Every structure is written in C-alpha cells, then in structure tokens.
ZABA-867078 format. One record per residue (C-alpha): x negated, y negated, z negated. Coordinates in steps of 0.001 Angstrom, whole numbers, padded with zeros to 6 digits, always signed. Example, Ala and Ser with C-alpha at 12.3 -4.5 7.8 and 13.67 -1.06 7.14 Angstrom:
<nodes>
-012300+004500-007800-013670+001060-007140
</nodes>
This chain:
<nodes>
+000000+000000+000000-002931-002351+000630-001016-004633+002985+001959-005034+000637-000284-005526-002384-002347-008222-000678+000775-010152+000214+002095-009787-003319-001102-011222-004790-001031-014181-002420+002587-014944-003139+002117-014561-006871-000254-017490-006551+002517-019399-004772+004870-018622-007656+002274-019729-010195+002006-023046-008394+005758-023371-008782+005621-023134-012568+005150-026016-014979+006598-029469-015372+008912-031117-012902+007252-032640-009904+005499-029553-008512+007338-026867-010385+009175-024974-007695+012356-026964-008199+012942-030649-008168+014249-032213-011331+017708-031481-010037+018849-034899-011095+019713-037309-008336+016062-037504-007370+014017-040122-009163+010557-038569-008853+008942-039379-005520+006731-036299-005888+009752-034038-005638+011381-035448-002533+010631-036460+001027+012266-039632+002296+011361-039567+005986+014046-038029+008204+013694-034877+010231+011861-035491+013503+014428-035913+016225+014230-035972+019966+016223-035085+023022+016895-031343+023046+014303-029358+024933+015418-027311+027913+013702-024108+026837+011891-022560+023915+009217-019949+024255+012080-017506+024619+012806-013955+023712+015292-012026+021598+014633-011015+018001+016658-008396+016144+017173-008444+012366+018458-005371+010553+021218-006249+008081+022572-003452+005888+025435-005588+004576+027982-007109+006923+028964-010654+005864+032487-011178+004603+032628-014419+006614+030356-017325+007544+032220-020160+005825+029886-021540+003111+032816-022421+000850+034507-019019+001103+031674-016485+001408+029722-015133-001569+027394-012552-000009+023712-013263+000603+024119-011625+004006+026493-014423+004954+023968-017089+004008+021278-015250+005992+023305-015764+009160+025037-019077+008584+021884-020946+007537+020804-020721+011192+024026-022366+012332+025202-024719+009588+023196-027393+007803+023461-029528+004694+022521-033126+004064+019214-032118+002465+017295-028864+002153+014617-027287-000040+011033-026647+001018+008838-023854-000397+007342-026185-003019+010759-027027-004444+011093-030477-002872+014283-031883-001482+013622-032636+002186+015823-034249+004862+018120-032172+006988+021189-034143+008168+020340-037137+005969+017432-038873+004326+016822-037839+000717+018468-040338-001662+016542-041604-004695+016608-044340-007282+013291-045603-005959+014599-046282-002458+017839-047774-003770+020155-045061-002482+020959-043807-005980+022269-046309-008493+020445-046730-011798+023358-045117-013645+023413-042210-011182+027092-042713-010364+026635-043786-006738+024674-041841-004138+024271-043227-000626+023275-040979+002254+021794-042438+005416+022464-039872+008104+019790-038935+010613+020454-040559+014000+021399-038680+017113+022770-035453+015637+025563-033650+017451+027469-030484+016792+026622-027670+019181+029670-028628+021309+028083-032109+021717+030631-033818+019448+028807-036469+017347+028037-035645+013725+029250-038586+011608+029978-039660+008056+033569-038515+008556+032343-034896+008530+030892-035375+005036+034071-037000+003790+036161-034236+005357+034024-031554+003685+034781-033014+000256+038490-033343+001034+038580-029727+002166+036823-028433-000948+039188-030362-003195+042367-029345-001350+044235-027114-003837+045541-025061-000926+042050-023887-000012+040734-020961-002034+037103-022120-002099+034624-020245-004272+034036-023267-006487+034667-026996-006800+031798-027432-009265+030323-030920-008906+032709-031888-006127+035445-032321-008710+033369-035095-010324+033472-037214-007166+035847-040177-007412+035602-041261-003776+033608-041010-000585+033423-044115+001570+032206-044228+005156+031340-047868+005987+029986-046688+009351+029298-043469+011200+025797-043164+009749+026450-044041+006086+028100-042048+003304+028683-043570-000138+029583-041011-002813+030901-042386-006101+031153-040123-009147+033509-040343-012096+030612-039280-014322+026950-038520-013888+026326-035202-012162+022590-034665-012241+022653-031957-009560+024307-034293-007060+021738-033646-004332+022623-029963-004290+026172-030804-003214+026887-030765+000523+023585-028921+000843+022504-025864-001133+023897-023269-000565+026842-025007+001071+026839-027092+004253+028786-029764+006105+032001-028779+007849+033017-030126+011305+036083-032321+010906+036879-032252+014617+037107-028440+014522+038883-027810+011218+041286-030730+010742+044815-029377+010958+043639-025761+010807+044454-023166+008152+041153-023126+006270+041301-019491+005150+042247-018179+008584+040271-020494+010851+038245-019023+013718+035391-021117+012279+035007-018569+009474+033629-016034+011957+032402-018252+014801+031401-021521+013109+030519-024699+014984+027288-026085+013575+024416-028518+013949+021695-025927+013357+019207-024381+015764+021470-021476+016757+025123-020837+017611+027227-017745+016925+028069-016265+020324+029656-012944+019265+030599-011015+016151+031183-007353+016849+032497-005982+013564+030407-003156+012185+027819-003581+014934+026218-006996+015372+026369-010764+015079+024703-012434+018052+023278-015935+017822+022229-017951+020853+019888-020906+021019+021673-024251+020448+020796-026343+023533+021897-029495+021696+019699-029015+018629+018092-032316+017700+014498-031127+017207+012338-031138+020319+011188-027731+021633+013147-025921+018941+014190-023232+018368+011547-021121+020026+013698-018005+020394+016549-017689+022873+018566-015265+020788+018734-013637+017357+020744-010458+016922+021783-009423+013425+022244-005689+013801+024529-004161+011186+022873-000961+009992+024280+001608+007556+021530+001755+004947+017872+001400+004039+016843+004662+005703+018256+003461+009003+016332+000219+008627+013072+002051+008002+013613+004329+010981+014463+001427+013287+011447-000609+012146+009269+002392+012947+010753+002784+016446+010844-000952+017151+014640-001078+017502+014656-003957+015014+011970-006592+014551+012828-007704+011012+014361-005732+008145+016040-007852+005503+015865-007029+001801+013780-003884+001707+014652-001766-001295+011742-001465-003737+012408+002264-003980+011359+002765-000355+008580+000185-000114+005945+002912+000000+007346+004067+003350+005982+000896+004948+002437+001635+003850+000478+002318+006999+003484+001763+009288+001929+000683+012566+002548-002923+013550+004630-003849+010485+003949-006168+007536+006012-006597+004370+006474-010158+003126+006878-010398-000655+008412-013670-001832+008995-014683-005464+012513-015878-006152+014692-017189-008930+016908-014122-008652+017313-011740-011567+018703-008218-011498+021093-007887-014411+023977-005987-015945+027186-007982-016283+029729-006859-018879+033451-007589-018705+034673-008921-022043+038302-008454-021044+040661-005663-020247+041343-006631-016645+041442-010295-015702+043060-011770-018821+040273-013347-020903+042465-013180-023995+042838-009395-023870+039609-007864-025241+037839-004997-023529+038296-001749-025450+034569-001493-026162+032892-004786-025253+035281-006764-027395+032931-005737-030223+029556-007555-030136+027900-004554-031849+028696-002376-028838+027249-004953-026455+024072-005184-028513+023823-001389-028742+024006-001183-024971+021100-003633-024621+019045-001746-027241+019570+001534-025370+017781+000234-022254+014130+000999-021576+013051-001108-018565+009621+000542-018261+010581+003503-016025+012669+001184-013833+009845-001281-013274+006938+001137-013120+008489+004093-011303+011306+002627-009204+009813-000775-008435+006202+000410-008142+005195-002301-010579+006166-005021-008077+008259-006815-010683+008417-007616-014375+011087-007634-017042+013421-010616-016948+014463-012404-020131+016702-015140-018744+019263-015726-015986+017015-018587-014787+014042-016697-013410+011964-019437-011793+011437-023189-011810+011365-026134-014163+014416-024987-016142+013254-021400-016694+012829-021122-020495+009659-019640-021934+009181-017442-024971+012460-015520-024807+012650-011771-025301+015155-008975-024845+016422-006796-027695+013749-004158-028311+014309-000678-026924+015625+001088-030018+017893+004131-029450+018142+004830-033179+019206+001243-033810+021748+001495-031007+023236+004648-032530+023494+002961-035916+025327-000028-034426+027788+002227-032630+028422+004163-035843+029028+000884-037652+031486-000115-034944+033441+003105-035513+032292+005025-032452+031581+008568-033647+030343+011647-031793+032902+014408-032240+030526+017091-031014+030175+016833-027227+027592+014049-027261+030003+011266-026253+031360+008985-028924+035043+008383-029570+037142+005891-031488+040889+006041-032085+041156+008867-029557+039319+007019-026771+035981+008166-025384+033179+005662-024960+033199+006041-021173+032104+003036-019133+032110+002537-015373+029281+000774-013541+029585-000647-010018+027053-002128-007618+027056-002506-003811+026573+000742-001932+023541+001446+000227+020793+000242-002135+018664+003112-003321+016772+001370-006114+020049+000345-007717+021467+003829-007392+018345+005266-009010+018456+002599-011711+022032+003586-012487+020882+007171-012956+018150+006042-015363+020685+003985-017311+023100+006900-017283+020548+009060-019099+019520+006322-021527+023132+005543-022460+023968+009226-022832+021142+009491-025352+023053+007142-027685+026489+008646-027013+027773+006488-024128+029086+008095-020950+028283+006024-017846+030317+006747-014718+028851+005454-011450+031372+003997-008992+029601+002018-006284+031607+000189-003626+030895-001887-000508+029664-005405-001256+032808-006897+000263+034929-004917-002198+032849-005849-005238+032505-009541-004364+035825-010026-002598+037864-013046-003637+041045-013006-005675+043322-012602-002662+041165-009698-001465+041414-007990-004877+037674-008225-005416+036662-006046-008363+034744-008800-010166+037288-011528-009559+040148-009305-010722+038248-007911-013717+038488-004382-012366+035187-003230-013845+033337-002495-017080+029732-003140-015978+028339-004478-012747+024724-004478-011610+023976-007478-009469+021385-010081-008537+021966-013807-008853+019836-016869-009476+019928-020658-009214+018883-022706-006240+016771-025827-006747+018961-027024-009572+020526-024638-012132+023503-026877-012943+025846-025432-010345+024693-021853-010947+025287-022034-014706+028615-023772-014279+029929-021380-011647+028809-018225-013428+029195-019006-017132+031421-022033-017806+034761-021175-019399+036548-023166-016699+035063-020811-014107+036886-017701-015325+038817-016463-012252+042532-016323-012965+045761-016556-011053+046513-018639-009038+043547-018845-006716+040878-017124-008773+038239-019815-008340+034964-019505-010200+032669-016573-010871+032604-016215-014633+033695-012603-014203+032228-011842-017647+035299-013731-018976+032884-015405-021407+034346-018269-023440+031991-020359-025563+032438-023992-026548+028731-024326-027367+027742-022865-024003+030161-025113-022139+028789-028140-023970+025178-027225-023129+025995-026756-019444+027795-030099-019423+024938-031827-021240+022390-030543-018736+024443-031878-015839+025095-035264-017451+021657-036818-017798+018706-037784-015616+016246-037091-018441+014383-033978-017336+013309-032984-020844+016855-033334-022146+018051-031194-019244+015430-028549-019916+016438-028407-023592+020142-028192-022738+019592-025322-020332+017480-023470-022849+020393-023733-025287+022738-022499-022570+020529-019499-021813+020208-018643-025499+024005-018702-025819+024422-016462-022781+021922-013926-024112+023364-014041-027631+026808-013255-026239+025396-010002-024852+027478-010049-021666+024490-010696-019400+021652-008187-019815+018631-009179-017676+016734-006237-016221+013932-007519-014007+012869-010405-011796+013703-009858-008162+011146-010552-005470+012332-010704-001882+010886-007888+000204+011303-008289+003962+009621-006308+006706+008374-008045+009866+007034-006630+013090+003605-008061+013814+005106-009271+017102+006926-011925+015079+005090-015140+014223+005962-018363+012403+007765-016929+009388+006724-018152+005955+007953-017452+002403+010314-019828+000601+011425-018994-002954+014403-021337-002508+015673-020106+000847+016581-016960+002686+014049-015314+005004+015674-017130+007964+015106-020566+006418+012641-021592+009171+013684-019204+011957+013702-022096+014420+009886-021860+014249+009698-018116+014867+008352-016613+018048+008148-013053+019314+005595-011566+021661+006181-008762+024117
</nodes>
C-alpha cells in the first residue's frame, strides 16, 4: 500500500495546516467575514466562453444514486457530488478554508459590504454570468431563492439561517442587500454551502417538489445535466456558456450508477470507469499495486457515528423503550471498543473521533469517549433493571433488549463494523439486529417515509460533518426546533434530542462575531451532545477516492466533494 500511504502522509500534513486558530485553520471564522486572511475579495476570472476545452469524456463510478439534484430538497452526498458541477453559490470554500468568490465577491466588514453590527450583508455579483440557457443571472435569482426556501408550501430540508433574514433588496441586477432580524454569524454559508442559487426564470410558478429542475437543473456551473437514466447513469455535458475562459476542459462527465464497491473495483481495474467515488476502507488494499490507479486520501470534517433515537417513533415526547434511560445509552457507549474497527477494518487510516465537529477552528480539543468497560456497562444495565434471564439477552418487564441498527446498503466497512458492534453488544447482554436499507430509504424526507425523519429506527450508523462554519450543521442536526414532525418534517434532529442548554449554546455561537466566544459556545454544545449520549462518535472519516492516472488536475479539498474543481480536470487517451 505504498502509494496510498504516501498520499495519506502528504494529506495529513494538509490537515495539520488546517488546525489552529482562525485565519489559517481549515475553516474561516464562520462569522460574516471580518478577517482578511480568511477570505478572497477579488471576483472569479471571467471571460467570453471558450469554444472548446481539451475535450474527452470522463466516467465516475457512483454506488449511490442521488435522490434528486435540488440543493434544498436532497440530503445525500451523491447528490452534491453531481449538482456541484451544475449549480453554484454566491461564495465557495477553497482547500485552506477560505471563502472565495463564486457568483459574488466575498463580503466583509473591511470592504464595507458587511455592516459593523453584522445585520446587513451586501453581495456584489460577478459581472457577465448567465445560466446555461443564456438567461442572465441577476440579483432577482438570489431574492427568489430566499423566497422559495421560506415558502411554507415547500418541504425544504431546512430553513436554518434563512429564517433570520428580514428582507432582501435588489437595488440593481448586480447588487443584493440582505438584512437580518438578528446577527447570524454563519451568514456567508447561506446561498452557498452546501446550497446554491435557484433560477427564478425556470422555477417561478412551478411546483417546487415536482419540478423538472429537481432532476435536470438549470445552472451557472461548468457542466449541464443532459440525461438522467435511472439506475444507470447521469450524463453531464460541457456548459458552452460558462463564464471562465477555456473551462471546463472536459466535454462530458458520466456518473455511472454501480451496484456496490466490488463493481467499482472491478471497473477501475478494467478501465470502464476513470474515477471511483468514496472507496470503502475495507477494500482499500485491493488498490495496492493496481496498474494505472492512484487513491487520493483527503482529510474531512466528517465523523462516522452511531445515532440513537430517544423516542418511540417520531413523537419526541414518547420515550424509547430502552434509550429513554440515560444509563442504557451510557452502557451502549461503554460496550464499544473502537480498536478492532480502526486497526483491522480501516487499516489504521483513521483515528477515534471524540466530537461531531471533526476538523477546523471549532473542533474542540481534549475531549474523550467513555472508556471501553464491558463490566461497567453490565453494571449500568443491571441498575437500569435489564436482567439476563438465562439466554444471554437482557429483559425488562417482559421485553428483550433487542435493538435494530440501520445504515445505507452497499458499504462493506459499515457492514463489518455492524458485525463487530453486534458481538460487543452481545457481550453485555444487548441483541443487535442489522437492517440495512438503501440510502434513499434511510434519508428520505417526511413525505417519502424516510426512516430517520419518521423515527423508524433504534440506531443508525452514518457520517456527517460541518462545512466551513458549524452553525448550520449544529442547528440542523441538534437544535430542538429541528426535530422532524408533522406537518412537513423539516430539520434533521432525528435523535429527537431536546436540551435547553444545548439550544442556547448553538444560538450563542451563531449570534456573535467574536471567534473565541463562538469557539467556547460550540465546545459547550458538543459537550451537551456527548453528555446526552445520543451521538456516539466512532472515528474520523477521510475521503478515499480512486483516480485513473489518465486523469489530471484533481486536488484534495477537505471542505468540498471530489468534484469541487472538476472544471480543471483533463483526461488523456
């Protein structure tokens, strides 16, 4: 594994450079930017679209099919992989954690586009941008995006941050003035990461949930969606009206929907795909010595974790039969030994995680997980009234301590991890039943009866992490107001966690420009999350992606998907 190891060492150095104080810490301060070292004010280079790139077709293997490509409806990473090539936000994130221009210059207090109190943010849009159908991109599109998100008839994934906007004014086609009802320190992440701007001329008057845009979106990015053949492929063509000269280089990108990791490995070996997204750590050794293939290892803020449902179903006021007792939740955490997972399943390519914020300026230091202590776990379960009647599985009031775990199908390292956990839980008297489902079923929205949204689970194993700023991530995943309930089911606090102290810490972190105050607030928030025992961090997730050596121009970005700079990629024959 010399090639993989060498890349890991190099990228570990990148991650180390991302740690530390704000300014060069892998994330910007997340406040409406006030530190000129964490932003870039000059706009994206623009020019008349070039007639041709260097050409060629590149094929990416995708073992999850996106639910849709609408940034305000989709929740799967596979969706973002595709749509980031088509749709753009006002600003973006570079590998060093700086906000950089995309459709607009980066606002800041220093250049006068953010008011001293942080309540007004002015965006100066980059000149000359058109949608791929040649319709001009204007300030109206930004205003329309906000109106769409806030429309109660649209079942968007979240309104976090957008709900704090009092008004959006458009004094001219190139200027957007956003006024907030209160300070929202993560303002620059809105309309940008991981969302995007919606085309008013396409979606006005359309049914948002059923619009053709959700599968074939009109965008300003380097590529356009030409076809979506369900279960087979999503084909992107070069956008001839893209604003950057001589870009993109490729004529076409094909996202080939493949059944599983083994198919991806086989097709990388035969050259049927040029890039394999999200290689499972459990099969990484199969790339060692594979002719003409490199594995890119990128640090990320993502954390693999176990999420526990505190409720019986979706009602947060009806306690789960087992997890309603904090002793049971703590016993579960004490029954976990991460060592065989990290050393044997991940080949040592990761380390134990201790926080839901895995990277960047807000990642707290000095935290630890409950020690692996099976005897202590058994004692806690006994204290909680769960007693082994003789078959090795504990019971209480006639009910067995049987818990179901679900994760997306087709990911070998997760399936093997579940088997490790199954044995470790059995050792303390807990029966773990594995019931994995397609990603679209697990992460489906309320209307689609998604298991997490509807509370139809005991434990889920998932990966999630913040983008540049953790405010939105913490609010969406852990704020009490984000518990999905009827009607609509907005929000992703599927733990059904309710904590006034946690809510206050999340609010405090989003309500100040003082970076140290924000860091302290988010540490408090993380401590509350861990103390509640509903989020059990397992390990830090690195991104593992395989590239044919015919592909050039790709580079790692902890804050973006592997396609973040695909307009620069080339492929040789």
